C-alpha positions in Angstrom: 26.2 61.4 -13.2 23.9 61.7 -9.8 21.8 64.5 -9.8 19.8 63.8 -6.5 22.5 64.4 -4.0 22.5 64.8 -0.1 25.8 66.6 1.2 26.4 65.3 4.6 29.1 66.1 7.2 29.6 68.1 10.5 29.4 71.6 10.9 32.0 73.4 8.9 32.8 70.7 6.7 32.0 72.7 3.5 28.5 71.6 2.5 27.2 74.9 1.3 30.5 76.0 -0.4 30.7 72.9 -2.3 27.0 72.7 -2.9 27.6 76.0 -4.8 30.2 74.5 -7.1 27.8 71.4 -7.7 24.8 73.5 -8.5 27.0 75.0 -11.4 28.0 71.9 -12.5 24.8 69.7 -12.5 22.4 72.8 -13.1 19.9 71.7 -10.3 19.0 73.8 -7.2 20.6 74.0 -3.8 18.3 73.1 -0.9 19.6 74.2 2.3 17.8 74.0 5.4 20.4 76.4 7.0 19.6 79.0 4.6 15.9 78.5 5.0 16.4 79.0 8.8 18.3 82.0 8.2 15.9 83.5 5.7 13.2 83.0 8.3 15.3 84.4 11.3 16.3 87.6 9.1 12.9 88.5 8.1 11.6 87.9 11.8 8.9 85.5 10.6 6.8 83.4 13.3 8.9 80.4 11.9 12.2 82.5 12.4 11.4 83.4 15.9 10.9 79.5 16.7 14.0 78.6 14.8 16.0 81.3 16.5 15.0 80.0 20.2 16.8 76.7 19.1 20.0 77.8 17.0 21.1 80.4 19.4 21.8 77.9 22.0 23.1 75.3 19.3 20.1 73.0 19.7 18.6 71.5 16.6 15.2 72.6 15.2 12.3 70.4 15.9 11.5 67.7 13.2 7.9 69.1 12.6 9.3 72.5 11.7 12.0 71.4 9.5 10.0 68.6 7.7 7.5 71.0 6.7 9.9 73.3 5.2 11.6 70.5 3.3 8.4 69.1 2.1 7.3 72.5 0.8 10.6 72.8 -1.2 10.7 69.7 -2.6 7.1 70.0 -4.1 8.3 72.8 -6.4 8.8 72.0 -10.0 12.5 73.1 -10.3 13.6 70.0 -8.1 12.2 67.5 -10.9 15.7 67.5 -12.6 17.5 66.9 -9.4 18.8 68.7 -6.2 21.8 69.3 -3.7 20.6 69.0 -0.3 22.5 70.1 2.8 21.6 70.4 6.3 19.0 67.7 6.2 18.3 65.3 7.3 19.9 65.7 11.0 18.3 62.6 12.6 17.3 58.9 11.7 13.8 60.1 12.0 14.3 62.8 9.4 16.1 60.5 7.0 13.1 58.2 7.2 10.8 61.1 6.4 13.1 62.1 3.5 13.1 58.7 2.1 9.2 58.3 2.3 8.7 61.9 0.8 11.1 61.3 -2.1 9.7 57.9 -2.6 6.2 59.6 -3.0 7.7 61.9 -5.4 9.2 59.3 -7.5 12.6 61.1 -6.9 15.0 58.7 -4.9 18.0 59.8 -3.4 21.2 58.8 -5.6 24.0 59.7 -3.5 24.9 60.8 0.0 28.2 62.5 -0.2 29.6 62.4 3.3 32.4 65.1 3.8 34.6 63.9 6.6 36.7 66.3 8.8 38.9 66.1 12.0 37.0 67.8 15.1 40.0 70.2 15.4 39.3 71.5 11.8 35.8 72.1 12.6 36.7 74.5 15.4 39.1 76.4 12.9 36.8 76.8 10.1 33.6 77.7 12.3 35.7 80.4 13.9 36.8 81.6 10.4 33.2 81.5 9.3 32.0 83.4 12.1 34.3 86.1 11.2 33.6 86.4 7.5 30.1 85.7 7.4 29.1 87.5 10.7 27.4 84.2 12.2 27.0 84.4 15.8 26.1 80.7 15.8 29.9 80.0 14.8 31.5 82.4 17.0 30.9 80.7 20.6 33.3 77.8 21.6 30.4 76.3 24.0 28.0 76.5 21.1 30.5 74.9 18.7 31.0 72.1 21.4 27.1 71.7 21.8 26.7 71.6 17.8 29.5 68.8 17.6 27.9 66.8 20.3 24.4 67.2 18.7 25.9 66.1 15.4 27.6 63.1 16.7 24.6 62.0 18.8 21.7 62.6 16.2 23.1 63.3 12.8 26.1 61.0 12.3 23.8 58.0 12.7 22.0 58.8 9.5 25.1 57.4 7.6 24.3 54.0 9.1 20.6 54.4 7.8 21.8 55.3 4.0 24.8 52.7 4.1 22.6 49.6 3.6 21.2 51.3 0.2 25.0 51.5 -1.0 24.7 55.3 -1.9 27.0 56.7 0.8 30.3 58.1 -0.5 33.1 59.5 2.0 35.1 62.2 0.6 38.0 63.7 2.6 36.8 67.2 3.6 40.5 68.6 4.3 42.2 70.8 1.6 41.2 73.5 -0.6 37.6 74.1 -2.0 38.9 72.9 -5.4 40.6 69.8 -4.1 37.6 68.5 -2.1 35.2 69.3 -5.2 37.7 67.3 -7.4 37.1 64.4 -5.1 33.3 64.8 -4.9 33.1 65.0 -8.8 35.1 61.6 -8.7 32.3 59.8 -6.8 29.4 61.3 -8.4 
């Protein structure tokens, strides 16, 4: 079973939710740039203040900030056995950075699990998450539209970057958490 996994998909696809289940199954850490960003924003760190400037308008955080956080995290010993990553990469430049970093660390990516989701479902899920998790970035319709545009323009091309490596596995993200998890397990 693969243990160096990138969970990929649009906002609201369930990457974090499915990552939690995969962590238990595979006994590897979950690396979420979104969680890193929220930690820094909540603790009002200098980095958090920079991140908030971007996320409050739905824009992506600059590569140099995100890349540095990812590099630091992947240098820790707990990732040697594997990891579940979500929220990164969000651009082909970041994908190239990640590939180079993982090659340097002798930990090549084994699978990209792409959770596909209809755009209409993204709105439904983000609105629900906004209420359940008190996430302001999920509550505003215009911010959601901007995030979807950003995802399609910048993040979706990452799939084409990884496809020649034969590691992309598309999984239907519709259905219950457990149904999607069973589909993920089949491709791993």
